N, C-alpha and C positions, 0 to 999 in steps of 0.2 A: 303477721305473723303472733307472735306470740298474743295479743289483744285476742286472736281468735280462736282459742282454744286456752283449756284450763292447764297452762307448766307447774308442773315443780317448781319449789318457794325458790331447789336451787340453782336450775333453768336459769329463773330468774336474772337472779344476784350474779351466776357468770355471764347473762347476756348484756344484761347492766353496767358493767364493769367494764367489760369490751368496747360495750359503747356509749363511755365515756369515759374511758383512756385511750384511744384514738390509737394509730398505728405502734404500739409500740414491744419489746418486744413480749413482755408479761401478756397481754391481750393476745399476739401471737400462738402463745406457746400453749393459754386455755382453751383458745379457739382449735390448736392438734388435739389434746384431749376431749375437747369434746366431739371434734366429729370422729375421732377414729373411736370413742366411746357409742357411737348411735351409726356406725357400718361396718359391716366384718372385712370390706374387703382394705380399709385405712387402718395403717400402724402406727403407733404412737407412746413411745414408756413412760408411764403413769408415773416413775421414779422423776421426770424434768419435774414436776411436780415442785419438785426439794428448791429449786430453784425461783419458786413462790412466795411473795408474802405470805408471813400468815394465816393472814384473814384467807386469801385467797386458797390456800393449801387448804383449810378448813370449805371452802365451799366447793373444791372441786374434791373433795372426799364424799362429798353430803350427796353431790352428783351420778359419782360413782356408783357408789354405794347402791342409787336405787337404778341407777343403771345395773348393776349386778343383779340385785335382785328383784329384776322385772317391773318393780312397781310403774316404767315409760308405756304407756301407749306405742303400736308401728305407728300412729296421729303423731304422735308427739314427736317419738324420733326423728318419724319423716319433715317435723316441722325443723328440728334441732337441725335437721342434715341440710334439709337447703338451706339456712339461718348463714348453717358454719360454709358451707358454699361462694355461699354467695359475698361473706366478709372474703373467705378465699381468694375470690374471683378480686373481690374492688381494693385488693393490697398489693396486685399486681400494680393498677399504675401508680401506685406508693413512690 
């Protein structure tokens, strides 16, 4: 999905981290933050990012900044939400 559209670097960095990290608490937290950032009906506290390592906190801050400033297109938001939803559903099997 991210290969099909130009995704923001911050989103790509977080997606690559999650894809490489596997089923870890940090990966799950990143997915929750991303999901809640692009969908108005899902809530997650951004304060939980304080539990992440510094490099991930920086990537999360950049991503949330892009969301808040309206940099993401609706297509990008949809693609990010679809990716997080797939990851979340797959994690139920773990």
